[in-house]
N, C-alpha and C positions, 0 to 999 in steps of 0.2 A: 760202652762206657756211658754212664748217665751224665746228662748235662747238669751244670752247677751254676749257682748264683755267683757272679763275680764280685769280688770285694770292690768297694768304692775307692777311687784313686785319691780320696780326701776324706776327712772326718765328717760325721753327721752335722757338725756345727760349722763347718768351714765356709758354707755359702750363705749363712744367716745374714751377715751384714750386706750381702749383695742381692737379697730378695728371695731366698729360699730357706725357710726356717728348718730347724732340726726335726721337728715333728713331720713336716712334709717329706724330708729325705728318709726318715726312718720308716714311715708308712709306705712310701713309694718304692723304695728299694727292698726293704725287708718283708713287706706284705704283698704288694702288687706284683713286683717282679718275681719274687719267690713263688707266687701262685702260678705264674706262667711257666716257670721252670718245672714245678711239680707236675702240673697238668701235662706238659710236653713229655716228660719222662713216662707218665702213665700211658700216653698214646703210643710211644715208641715200644714200650714193654709188650704191648698187645698186638703190634703190627710188625711182622718179620721183615717186610719190605723196607721199613724205616731204620731197622737196626744196622748199626755200623756206618750210617751216613752222617756227614757233617751237618751242622746247623744250616749252612748255606744250601746244601743239597736238598735238605728237607723243605726249606722255604720255597725253593724253585719247583720241587716235585709237587708240593701240595697246592700251590697257587692255581686257582681256577678249577680245582677238582672239588666238586660239591661234597663228595664222599669223605674228603679230607679237610673239610672246613674247620673243624675243631683243631686239627693238627696245625693248619696254617695260621690260625689266629694266635695260638700260643707260641709257635716257632717264630712267627713274625714279630711278636711282641718281645720275645727273648732277644732276638737279633737287634731290634730297634733300641731296646734299653741298654744293651751292651755299648752301643754307640752313644746313646744319650748321656750316660755317665761320663764318658770320655769327652763329650762335647761341651762340658762345663768345667770351669776352673775358678778357684778362689781369687785368681788374678785375671779373670776373663774380661773380655770387652775390647782389648787392644788388638788391632789388626796389623800383622807384620807387613812390611813394605812390599814384599813380593806378592803376597795375596791381595793387598790393596790395589796394586797395579793391575792385577788380573781382574779384580772386581770392577775397577774403573773402565777397563777395556771392554768388558762384556756387558756391564749395566749402565755405564755412563758416569756413575758416581757411587760413592759408598751410600749416600742417602737414598739413591734410587734402588740399590740392592736391598737396603733395609725396608724400604716401602714395598718392594715386590715380595720379600719374605713375609712381612707382616700381613700383606694382602692374602697370601696363600694360607697363612695360619688362621686368620680371622674369618675367612670365607669357607673353611672346612666345616661343614655343618655337622654338629655332633662331635663324636670322638675321632681323633686321627692325629696326623703328623704334618709338619711343614719341613721342607728339605731344601738345602743348597746342594745341588748336584752338578757334576761335570759330565756333560753329555758325550756321546761317542765322537762328536765333532770337536771336542776339546773345550767347548764353551760352557760357562757357568750359567745355570738357570735355577729358578725357584719353583718347586712343585709342592703338591700336597697329596696325601693318601688317606683313605678312611680307615678307621679302626686299627688293625695290626698290619696293614699292608705297608710296603716300602719300595724304594727304587730297585732293590735287588730283585724283587718279585716282578715288578712292572717293566724292568729293563730300561727305565728312563735315564739311567746314568749311574755314575759312582757317587754315593752319598758322602758328602764332606761334613755336613752338619745336619742334625735332625732335632727338631724341637717337638716335644710331646705336648699336644694340646688337649689331651683328655683332662677332664676337670680335676682329677685327683692330683695333677701336676701343679696346680696353682690355687686351688680353692682356699686353702688355709691362709695363704699369703695375699691373694688378690681377689678373693671371693669370685664373683662372676665376671670380673673385668679381664677377659682374655687379651684384649689389645694392650692393656698395661703390662700384663705378664710377658707378652711377646716382646714388647719394646724393652723392658728391663732385661729380658734374657739376651737380646741382641747387644745391648749396651754394657751389661755388667757381668753376665754369666758365660756367654759363648766363648769357647776355647778355639780361637782362630788359629792358634799355633798348631793345634791338632788338625784343623781343616787344611792348613798349608802342607802338613806332613803327608796328607792323602792326595794332594793335587798331582795329577799325572803330568 
């Protein structure tokens, strides 16, 4: 069965007042994400080993295999973006009490968590992602990955939040000001309710 572009859980205009305009969402979801899905389906169609496997299985199989670099890039980006759309909300920014308590326990404060996440996002040279993950020890930490990689592939933990720091994610709204985009994402867009639902 071919992979498909998921529908957004909100309208293209729903995040405009919170820092992500309609044009950004239309291009990012309808063009960039669709391109990853189309390319991934092309790879799967030509490779019997990949056929019948889940997206997660393909990401893990292709990671670190130079012969499957194209497969990994597109499968990883498809997986990342599925999470990314869920990681934002028109009512984002508010942290539920249970998650806040966990953040304070593991980072010291909400401010320290946001600083760590922002540091991961802004020090990722070039394209990539910043993540809030829950490690195998149960503790939360912030990590970063280049290009289309992710914690599923690297085994760094379970991804609770992922912020896309490829320039197409923010250039129309913030130009080259990645730190401002990430701060706004954390304060106004991040769906912490979803992150809490994924907490182990």
